[in-house]
C-alpha positions as CSV (number, residue, x, y, z in Angstrom):
1,X,-23.1,-2.1,-16.2
2,X,-26.8,-2.2,-15.3
3,X,-27.8,-5.2,-13.2
4,X,-30.4,-6.3,-15.9
5,X,-27.7,-6.6,-18.5
6,X,-25.5,-8.6,-16.1
7,X,-28.4,-10.8,-15.2
8,X,-29.1,-11.5,-18.9
9,X,-25.5,-12.4,-19.4
10,X,-25.7,-14.8,-16.5
11,X,-28.7,-16.5,-18.0
12,X,-26.9,-16.8,-21.3
13,X,-23.8,-18.3,-19.7
14,X,-25.8,-20.6,-17.4
15,X,-27.6,-22.1,-20.4
16,X,-24.2,-22.6,-21.9
17,X,-22.9,-25.1,-19.4
18,X,-23.9,-28.7,-19.1
19,X,-22.2,-30.8,-16.4
20,X,-23.4,-33.9,-18.1
21,X,-21.5,-33.0,-21.2
22,X,-18.5,-31.4,-19.5
23,X,-17.8,-33.5,-16.4
24,X,-14.8,-35.4,-17.8
25,X,-13.3,-32.3,-19.4
26,X,-14.0,-30.3,-16.3
27,X,-12.2,-32.9,-14.2
28,X,-9.2,-32.9,-16.5
29,X,-9.2,-29.0,-16.6
30,X,-9.4,-28.8,-12.8
31,X,-6.6,-31.4,-12.4
32,X,-4.3,-28.9,-14.1
33,X,-5.5,-25.4,-13.1
34,X,-6.2,-26.3,-9.4
35,X,-2.5,-27.4,-9.1
36,X,-1.4,-23.8,-9.9
37,X,-0.5,-21.6,-7.0
38,X,-3.5,-19.6,-5.4
39,X,-6.1,-21.0,-7.8
40,X,-9.6,-21.7,-6.5
41,X,-12.9,-22.8,-8.2
42,X,-16.4,-21.5,-7.6
43,X,-19.6,-21.2,-9.5
44,X,-20.2,-18.0,-11.5
45,X,-23.5,-17.8,-13.5
46,X,-24.0,-21.5,-12.9
47,X,-20.6,-22.4,-14.5
48,X,-17.4,-23.5,-12.9
49,X,-15.1,-20.5,-12.8
50,X,-11.4,-20.3,-11.7
51,X,-9.8,-17.5,-9.8
52,X,-6.3,-16.7,-8.7
53,X,-6.3,-14.6,-5.5
54,X,-10.0,-14.0,-6.0
55,X,-9.7,-12.7,-9.6
56,X,-11.5,-14.7,-12.3
57,X,-9.3,-15.8,-15.2
58,X,-11.4,-18.6,-16.8
59,X,-15.0,-19.8,-16.9
60,X,-15.9,-23.2,-18.3
61,X,-18.9,-23.4,-20.6
62,X,-20.2,-26.3,-22.7
63,X,-17.5,-27.2,-25.3
64,X,-15.4,-24.2,-24.4
65,X,-13.7,-22.0,-21.9
66,X,-14.1,-18.2,-21.5
67,X,-10.8,-16.5,-20.9
68,X,-11.1,-13.1,-19.1
69,X,-7.7,-11.7,-19.9
70,X,-5.5,-12.3,-22.9
71,X,-2.5,-10.6,-24.6
72,X,-3.4,-9.0,-27.9
73,X,-0.4,-10.8,-29.5
74,X,-1.8,-14.2,-28.4
75,X,-5.3,-13.2,-29.4
76,X,-4.2,-12.3,-32.9
77,X,-2.9,-15.9,-33.4
78,X,-6.2,-17.6,-32.5
79,X,-8.4,-19.1,-35.1
80,X,-11.6,-17.4,-36.0
81,X,-13.5,-19.7,-33.6
82,X,-12.9,-17.4,-30.7
83,X,-15.6,-14.9,-29.7
84,X,-15.3,-11.5,-28.0
85,X,-17.6,-10.0,-25.4
86,X,-17.2,-6.8,-23.3
87,X,-18.4,-6.7,-19.7
88,X,-18.4,-3.6,-17.6
89,X,-19.3,-3.8,-13.9
90,X,-18.9,-1.5,-11.0
91,X,-15.8,-3.3,-9.7
92,X,-14.1,-4.4,-12.8
93,X,-14.0,-3.8,-16.6
94,X,-13.3,-6.8,-18.8
95,X,-12.9,-5.4,-22.3
96,X,-12.6,-8.7,-24.1
97,X,-13.5,-12.2,-23.1
98,X,-12.4,-14.9,-25.5
99,X,-14.2,-18.2,-25.9
100,X,-11.9,-21.0,-26.9
101,X,-13.5,-24.3,-28.0
102,X,-12.6,-27.5,-26.2
103,X,-14.3,-30.6,-27.4
104,X,-11.8,-33.1,-26.1
105,X,-8.6,-33.4,-24.1
106,X,-6.3,-32.8,-27.1
107,X,-8.0,-29.4,-27.7
108,X,-7.7,-28.6,-24.0
109,X,-4.0,-29.3,-24.0
110,X,-3.5,-27.0,-26.9
111,X,-5.1,-24.0,-25.0
112,X,-3.8,-24.5,-21.5
113,X,-0.9,-22.1,-22.1
114,X,-3.5,-19.4,-22.8
115,X,-5.4,-20.3,-19.7
116,X,-2.2,-20.1,-17.6
117,X,-1.3,-16.7,-19.2
118,X,-4.8,-15.4,-18.2
119,X,-4.2,-16.5,-14.6
120,X,-0.9,-14.7,-14.6
121,X,-2.3,-11.5,-16.1
122,X,-5.1,-11.2,-13.5
123,X,-2.6,-11.9,-10.7
124,X,-0.7,-8.8,-11.9
125,X,-3.8,-6.6,-11.9
126,X,-4.5,-4.3,-8.9
């Protein structure tokens, strides 16, 4: 992927995260995911992102979470609210990112099994 395209993607994602709006949900999200083995948090494109063994499996955005890896069977069961996006970089190709909406803790609880599965998938990748 050309750097300009990646930079534009970064600008788009950065504008998509508001700590003011997401602080409580971020804290709740992190309470769960940071308890999983080998999971760390860092900033990616100005958003909190979560890695297992250095591989990103989720990025928080305002009112949602981007999932970097997902099984097609799970994806097929998701409501139409999810969005796809392909990213190709020199080090890694992510064919489909899925954006899952999270507006409150109840919605977050419903999608945590998908977030967990994404962390397991990236852990298996070489």
